[in-house]
N, C-alpha and C positions, 0 to 999 in steps of 0.2 A: 503493500501499500503506499502510495507517495505521501509526502509531507502534506502538500495539500488537500489529498482526500481524507487526512486522518484529523485535520484540524476540527476541533469541536466534538470529539468521539474519545470513547474509553481508549486507554492503551491497550494496544493487542485485541481491539475490536476487529471483526472480520465481516465485510460487505458482501451481500448476495450479488453471484455473478450475473444475474439478469439484466440485461441493458436498461439503464435508468433507474435501477433501483438502489436506494441507499439504506435500506433495512440491514440490522444486524444478522449475519449468518445462524442458522441455528443446525444446518444439515451439510455432510461433505459428500460429494458426489464423486467417486473415484471410477473413473472409466478409461477406456483406451479404444483405438481405431485398428482393428487387427489387420487392416490391409497396410497400414504403415507403421504401428508400432510393435516392438518385439513383445513377448509373451509376459516380460516382468515390467514393462513400461505402463506407467499409470497417469493420467493426468486428473485435475482435480479442480472442480467447480463448487462453490459454496452456494448455498441456497436458503432463503429464508422461508417460513411456514408457507407462506402465500404462494412461492414460486417452485417449491420443490417438485410439484407434480409437473408444472411446464416443463422444467429442466430436465428431469427424469424421463418424460415420454420424447422430447426432443431427440435425446441419446438413443432412448429404446427404439423409436421408429427407423433408425439407422443400423439396428442391431449391433450397436457396441456394447460389449460386456460392461457392465456397471455395478457398483455396491453403493448403497446409500447408508450412511452413519452419522450419528450424532457429530456434530463438529467437534466436540471435546473428548472423542473416543478416537483412539488409533487401533487400525487394523493389526491383527495379529502380526502379520509379516512387516510391520513396521516398528514393532516392540524392540527396544535394543535388548540383545541377550549378554551373557557374561562373556560368552566365547567372540562377540562381535568386536569388542574393544571400542564399541561406539558409546559416548556418554551423551546423555540428553539433559 
């Protein structure tokens, strides 16, 4: 998020990805285009409650694999493990 778009918002607030929407995101849509993305590549769109279904349907209509999660929940494959050496 750029400095200009974050003015007047909570630190760390995340906006819905729907064009023109400035609402706080409650959902994260993880998706990929299988024609151009490798199996392990995921893109993320954020959605407010109002636009979740619109964004999900937009991706589903194109047969893109997707997963919808609460914005504050990490999918299992993104959680750090002791072996990974990654700290969050």
